[in-house]
C-alpha positions as CSV (number, residue, x, y, z in Angstrom):
1,M,-3.1,-191.6,-55.3
2,N,-1.9,-194.9,-56.8
3,K,1.1,-195.4,-58.5
4,K,0.0,-195.1,-62.0
5,E,-1.3,-191.6,-61.4
6,I,2.2,-190.9,-59.8
7,L,4.2,-192.2,-62.6
8,E,1.9,-190.1,-65.0
9,K,2.5,-187.1,-63.2
10,L,6.7,-188.0,-63.0
11,S,6.4,-188.5,-66.8
12,V,5.4,-184.9,-67.2
13,I,7.9,-183.6,-64.9
14,F,10.6,-185.6,-66.7
15,R,9.5,-184.4,-70.0
16,E,9.4,-180.6,-69.0
17,V,12.6,-180.7,-66.9
18,L,14.7,-182.5,-69.6
19,D,12.8,-180.8,-72.4
20,D,12.1,-184.1,-74.2
21,D,8.6,-185.1,-75.3
22,N,9.7,-188.8,-76.0
23,I,10.8,-189.6,-72.6
24,C,8.8,-192.8,-71.6
25,L,9.1,-193.9,-68.0
26,D,7.9,-197.0,-66.0
27,E,8.6,-198.5,-62.9
28,N,11.8,-200.2,-63.7
29,T,13.5,-197.2,-65.3
30,K,16.7,-196.4,-63.7
31,L,17.5,-192.5,-63.5
32,N,20.9,-192.8,-65.0
33,E,19.1,-194.6,-68.0
34,I,17.3,-191.5,-69.1
35,A,18.7,-189.5,-71.7
36,G,19.7,-186.0,-70.6
37,W,19.7,-187.0,-66.8
38,D,22.7,-185.8,-64.9
39,S,23.2,-184.6,-61.1
40,L,22.2,-181.2,-61.8
41,Q,18.9,-182.3,-63.8
42,N,18.3,-184.4,-60.9
43,I,18.1,-181.6,-58.4
44,H,15.6,-179.7,-60.8
45,I,13.7,-182.8,-61.1
46,L,13.3,-183.5,-57.4
47,L,12.5,-180.0,-56.7
48,S,9.5,-180.0,-59.4
49,V,8.6,-183.5,-57.3
50,E,8.5,-181.7,-54.1
51,E,6.3,-178.8,-55.6
52,E,4.0,-181.1,-57.7
53,F,3.2,-183.5,-54.7
54,G,3.7,-181.0,-51.8
55,I,6.2,-183.1,-50.2
56,R,9.9,-182.6,-49.0
57,M,13.0,-184.6,-49.8
58,D,16.2,-184.9,-47.9
59,V,19.4,-185.3,-49.3
60,E,19.7,-189.0,-48.4
61,D,16.7,-189.4,-50.4
62,S,18.0,-188.0,-53.4
63,A,21.2,-190.0,-52.9
64,E,19.4,-193.1,-52.5
65,I,17.0,-192.8,-55.4
66,E,18.3,-194.8,-58.4
67,S,14.8,-196.0,-60.1
68,I,11.5,-194.5,-60.9
69,D,10.0,-197.3,-58.4
70,Q,12.2,-196.0,-55.6
71,L,11.3,-192.4,-56.3
72,I,7.2,-193.4,-56.6
73,N,7.6,-195.0,-52.9
74,V,9.3,-192.0,-51.5
75,I,6.4,-190.2,-52.9
76,I,3.8,-192.7,-51.4
77,E,5.5,-192.3,-48.0
78,R,5.5,-188.7,-48.0
79,V,1.7,-187.8,-49.7
């Protein structure tokens, strides 16, 4: 799975969790710049990511991820 495919799946996850079809992600997007994102939504997003990609993320991962690019890299490492 390449970065583009992961980004497309992440876009769907973010739109569904945040209930906003207008969310447009790219690798440079910072999580705190996404409308509706907060720490509680972050948990929901990470759980959805785990389910979608069949991976496990620990607390350290979630605390260190600040951008979509970082999230993609974690997914690539774990898939």
